[in-house]
N, C-alpha and C positions, 0 to 999 in steps of 0.2 A: 154267492160268497164262498171262498175257499178257506177263509181264515181258521175255522174250527179244525180243519184237517192239516193245514200246512204246519210243518214242524220247523224246518231249518233251511237256511241258505249257507252253503260253504263257498266262500270267495277266496280263491288262491291267486296271489300275485307272483308270477315268475319274474323276479326283479331283473330288469334289463333285457328281457327277451322281446326285442322289437322285430317287426316283419316288413320293414321297408321305409325308405325316407319319406317324410311328409313333403307336400308341395313347397313349403317354405324352408326346407332343410338347408338350402344354400345360405340362408341368412344366419345359420348357426354353425357353418363350416362342416355340414354333415351330408352334403349332396352325395348320393350314391350309397349311403349307409344301408345295410340290411343285415342285421345281426343274425337272425336265424338262418337265412340263406347262405351267408358267408361261412358260418360255422359248419353247416352241412357240407358245403363244398370242400372246405379244408379238411374235414374228417372223411372225405370220400363217401359221403352219404351217412344218414343217421338211422339207427334201428329203433324206431318208435312205434311199435305195432299197436299199442293201445291208443295213443294220440292219433295215429293214422285212422283207426276205426271211427274215432270221434269226428274226424274231418280236418285235421290240421293241414293235410296236403291239399285241401280245397281252398285254403286261404291264400297260399302261394305255392308255386312249383318248387318242390323241395326234394333234393336228391335223397333217395331211400324211403321217402314217405309218399305213397301213391294217393291221388285223389280218390274219393269214394262217391259212387253214384248216389247212394243213399247213406250219407254220413249219419252216424249215431247221434251226434250233437248238432244243435244249431250252431253254425260257425260263420265267422266274418272277421272284420278288422275295424279298428276305431281310430279316428283322428283326434289330435289334441287341440282343443280350442285355446287353452291357456297358453300364455307366452312363457316358454321355458321347456326344460327337458330333464328335470331333476326328480328325485324320489318324492319330495314333499309335494311339488306341483302335480305330479302324476297321480299320486294317491288321493290328494284332495279332490282332483277332478273326477276320479272314479266314484267318489262319494258325494259329488254335486257342488263342489266349490271351484269356480272358474276364475283364474287370475287374468285380469285385463292388463296388468303390468307385471313384468317379471320380478321375482324376488332379487334384490340387488346382489351383485357379485363384486369381488374386490381383487382382480387379477394382479394389481400392483401392491397388494397388502392392505391392511386395514388403516383407516385414518389415525393420525396421532392422538386425536381426542379419545378414540376408543381404547387405544393401547394405554394411554395415561390413566383412564378410568379403571382399566383392568389392573394395572400396577397398584393404583391407590387402594382398590377394594380387596385385592388378594394379597398384597404385600410382595408380589413376585414380578420380576422383570423378565418378560418372555424372550426366548430365542426365536429367530426365524422371521415371522410375520411376512410371509410371501406365499405365492402360489407354488405348489410343489406336489409331486407324487408322494404318497405316504411312506412308501418303502425307500424312496430316494432321500427324503429329508431325515429319516432315521440314520441312514449311512452318513449323511453329511454332518448332522448335529447331535446324534445320539451320544457320542463319547463326551462331547462338551457338556451335554445335559448331565451325564453321570458325574462329571467333575464339579459342576456349578450348582446343580439342583434346580436350575431354571427350566420351566416347562417350555416345550416347543409349540409355538402357535403357527399354523399354516392354513391355507385355503386351497380351493381348486376352482374348476370352471363352474361349480355349483355355488349356491348361496350358503356356505358353510364356514364356521369358525371352529377349527379342529385343534384340540389340545392333546399333545402326546407327552407321556411321562412314563418312565420306567417304574414298574410296580414296586421295586425295592427302594426307589428314591422318593417318589410321591405315592403313598398307598392309594389303592383304587378308590376307597370311600372319600379320601381327601380330594382326589382328582374329580370325582363327581361333585363335590361341594364347590370346587373352583369353577366347574362348568355351570353350576346353577347360578353362581355370581355373574359369570359371563352372559348367561341367558338373560338375566335382568338388565344388564347393561345394553344388550343388543336388541331388546324388544322394540325400542323406538326406531331403530334402524331397519327393521323388517328382515333381518338376517334369518334365513330359513331354519338352520340347525346349528347348534353347538354340539360337537361330537367329542366325547372322551375316547382317546386312543391309547390305552395302556399297552406297554410292550415289555418284553423280557430279553435276556441275552447279556453278554459280557463285553462285546465289542462290535464294531461296525459290520463285521462279516456275519455275525449270527443274531443281530437284533431281529426280533419277530413280534408282530402285533398279537396280543392275546385275544381270547374270545370274550373278554369283559368290556368290549366297546359298549358305549351307551350314548344314545342320541337325546338331546334336549331341544325340542322343536318349538317354533312359533305356533301358537294355537291357530286353528283354522279361522279364516277371516269372515266366515259366515257359517250358518248351520249346515250340517251334513245329514245325509240319510242315516248315519249312525245316531245322531241326536234324535231324529224322528223315531227310530226304533226304540231307543231307551225311553223317550217320553211316552211311548205307547205301551210300555211295560214289557218290552222284549229285551232279552240280554244280548250283548255284543261282546264276544270273546275274541281277544286279539292274540295271535300266535306270532312270535318273532318280534320285529321292531314296530309292529302296528301301534301299540300304545304310544311309543315315542313319537312316531310320525304325527299323531293327532294330539300330542301333549296331554294324553289321557282323556280328552274330550270325546264323549260318546262311547266310551269303553267301560263296560261293567266289570270285566275280569280279564286277566291276561297272563301270559307266560312267555318268557324270553326263550330263544333257541340259540344253540351254539353252531348249527350247521343246517344244511338242507335236510339231511337224514333226521336230525333231532327235531326240526320243525315239522317234518312229515309225521313222525311218531307222536308229537304233541298235538297235532291236528286230530289224529285218531283218538287220542285220549280226551280231547275237548268234546268229542261227540258223546262221550259218556256223561259229561257235565251239562251240556246244553241240549235240553229236550225240545226247545222251541226258541228260535232266534237266529242270530248270525254268528258263524265262525269265520273269522277274517285272518288269513295267513299270508305272511310274506316269506318267500324263500329267497334269501339274499345271496347265496353262493354264486349264482350265475353272474351277477354284477360284481360282487366284491372280490371273489377269488379268481375269476376267469375273464370277465369283460375288461375290467380296469387293468388287469395284469397281462392282457394281450395273449391269452391262452385259449385258442379256439378248440383245441383237442380236449382240454379239461372241461370247457363249456359243453361240448358235445357229450362227454361222459356223464356230466351232471344231468343233462336232459334225459339221457337213457336211464339213469338211476330213477329220476322222477317217473318216467314212463313205466318202469317195472313196478313201482310202488302203487301207481294209480288204481289198479284193480282192487287193492286192499281198501282204498277209500270208497270206491264205487260200491263194493259189496256191503259196506256199512251203512250206506244211505237208504233211507226208507222211501216208500212210494211218493210222498209229498215233500221230499227234500229236493232242493235245487243246487246243482254244482255249477259254478262259474269259474273258468280258468282264463286268466288274462295276464297283463304285465303293466308296467308303469312308465316305461320309456325304453329306448334301445341302449345297448352298450357294446357296440361292434368291436370284437377283439382283433379284427383284421385291418383296422384303420391305423394310421400313423400315430394318432394321439390316444391318450388313455381315458378320455372323458366320455360321458354319456353321449348318445346320438339321438337326434330328434326324428323319431320314427312313428309309423303306425304301430299299434299293438294288436295282438290276436284276441279274439273272444270266442270261447267255446262254452256253450250252455247245454247242460244235460240233466234230465231226470228220467225216472223209470218208464214213464209213459210218453216220452218225447216222440213227436212226429219226426220220422227220418227225413233226411235230405233237405233241411231248412237252411237256406242261404240268407244270412243276416246282412250281406253286402258290406259296404264301407259306411260305418256309422259316423255321424257328424261330430260326436263328442264322446270322450270317456265317460261323461256323466250319464250316458244311456244305461250304464250299469246301475247307477244309483236309482234311476227311475224304475228300472226293472225290479230291483230288490223291493222297492216300496210297493209296487203293484202286486208282487208275489204275496205280500202280506196284507193285501187289500188296504193299503195306505196311499195317500196322495203326496207327491213330492213335485215341486214346481220347476225342477231343473232336469234337462235331458229328456230323451224320448224312449219310453219303455218298449222293449221287444217281447214283453211277457206274453202277449197274445200269440206270438209265433211259436211258443213253446208247448202249446196244448195239442192234444190229439185232434187231427183234422177230420 
């Protein structure tokens, strides 16, 4: 039994960092997607020496990142069993919830019954109600919103109901209240997330979304490994949008972040609070700032920033702490569209006594992460296949 010694697991999700199209990617319009490879190619190679040592280049051939004969981490990739390619579905599967049916999307806008309920309960008639890029719809409807005070409602290829409002027209706390009302309306329809999208600026040319985005998620449809940890008396500390993704379920404490750099700093701070348990971090800039905005160079620079920070984290980890680095889906910035891409995700697992050169292969489900976390704490979880035994000194 290792549980008296085990202290923590640190699970970091690099949001949108996929490593190659899944076999069924053509069903999602994503055939040929490969976020990490295409970013590296567009950047003329990536400078990721720390991830290279861990074995990132063993997962796929990556310009600038050489494979290692004896990689410092156990490394591999994972397939998504759930039907979908969004943040909610990916994170839920990482924690052991597999969706046999996709969360519904509304590419033609939301049904009139939903919009009528929204108007009735908020007293506001929305603008928009169509699928659109967040930046595009601010250019199109932002000035009308300033004149009318009507919130902008829009969606994307994901299961999301997004509400944009200028911070000086609808104050942020009021926007959050409106989103909570929408969340109640949408629960029976299984819409994955309601997202508050506050913005600032004076005209279409300078409208800019602020950092006070907030997600209001559908609760997980079954128990997660997070629930298991909490029920076993172990804390789960969420950094970034983790609490929102799980609607607070299975989270004992949390802190929001404003950027990757802020999220990384708050992850280190969390280690001072969590002596035993899980620190679960989402770094969203890869997806939000660079994947959706088709900026491979910015994406590459963000990866290099993460790589430079990584030794600070590893230096803080103790002998019985486990570090897991993975993703939730792809978001290939070199494709024609701005949506997520259905891809494999990487997995790197490291601790101070890690046996070198361990190839985890292609895992059948993201849920193998959940099973591994459970076994690391000597707990039983019925979803996924743990690779915990591969992480010990041979």
